[in-house]
C-alpha angles and dihedrals in degrees: 000000000000089000091056092049091051091050091051091049090050091050091049090048089054100039098045095058089044090054092048091048091049090050092051091048091049091050089049092050091049091049090048090049090050091051090047091052092049091048091051092048092049090049091055091048092050088053091051094249102132094159091057091047090051091051091051094047095043092055093044094049089050090051096039107029091170095062099106095177092057092043090051091053090045091053092050095050091048088054092050087054090051092243089143101169094047091048092050090052090057094046091049090055091048092050090050087061096036111022092167097048107123093201092055091047090050092048094051090045090053091054091049094049094045092049093052098261099111093143090062090051097056098077090049092048092049090053091045091051091052090051094045109021093173096049101119096194090058092052092048094050092046090054090049092048091051090052094049096040096047094039112055088175088065090047090052090057087070097045129096106249148141126209136183130185151128142234136212128193128181119215130208126235091047092287117157120270122260116233136172142182122200144177121191136174138185135196129200115227101178143310106344091347126116145141129214140187137193140194116201138176119192135183118202129163088356091302122119125210132178123208139185119199139173143170149172138232117207136167116238106204123317098309110030132073122196129195132181133182139178137190135200127198110162113206093008117169102190104014122063114270087230139351138190128195141171133188133189122199130195118193119203135192123301096020100302121135144168129209131188122193140182127196133183118193118188117203128185094263105023144344142251125215123196135191120196131190120189133186117189141178134196122200129167104319097336137090128197126186138176120197127187117202126201112186127183122193113201108267095007137094118269120261129214131208139167131217127195123191135182125183134187122205124207135175116005102307107002126118140178125180149169126228129194125184128182131173139062125324139187113217132182115231095180140267093057094304124130134184124209128190148105113323137195124191130179122176142168117206143161150132128252124193114217091184136004090275107024123073138168120219120197145177134193111197138190117179130177115195102196112269093329102084148313124234135187137172147109145272126208132183137181114219129197115196122199 
């Protein structure tokens, strides 16, 4: 009996270490396989093959649901491919396992901001910032989310839409009315990326001009946003025959931002160049901005003007605002003639959505162009968002 007990003890002494060793080897093989899968996925991404990387990661996550590193990469690649819902599913699973992981909170917030749900991202970003106060990417995204959330007009820049409308302005001193008709459209290309175009016909001082214009909005890195636009009006009498402009915007923490812009407008007889510098601030459901304009007509002294703007946002996408501009301004009156003098502009404007896809944009304008004339009127547009 004692002999049998000793044999059993010897077997246990041999088998137990073998089992432990096998377990360690299995864990090592699994870890090696995980590393191998991640390396293969990264290789496909480096080669620009996101579909192949997604296939590798999808299969691996199904086989190894506990591999958080692979699931995190899978969620990020899904977001890069604009598969928002699928990416959010992965981030939700990650946050179930690691609710205080700042990287997971940032990743889910990125998906929400990129997919147009910046308001939903703000609580996550606030928590992430508290967990990692020195995490610069969190601060940058929070500033971007504040801008988008508290500025529906900025959000609308990145939405698919079409809008048509008209304007009418009455002038003093028995001068002819100003009128315009326009159609514009925009298309979203990705997170923070869009293109737009516009057709416009205007009538000023009994002269008619037609114009085609277009532009692009594009992020430049994590912190900068760049936009550019151009217009073409061959044979124009009042409008520039062509123009080209670019702006670069840098958001900062807590809703602050700075923008610098340049514009060149080429008329039949001469040109105007303009430099703009804007400082803006978003807080709660308000926006405030101050823009300084420096304009230079060919062969003339430069002119300066200031513009102040305040907007209030209400509902999910609605806005109403007030704009005030004072200074000097150069204005084309047609046939190569320009007037320059003190100017005063006051305007109310906004957009109101009557349904999830239909909105009405509007402006009420009063403009005093020195001693030359006064004009006042309105603009209205009907927008369809897709």
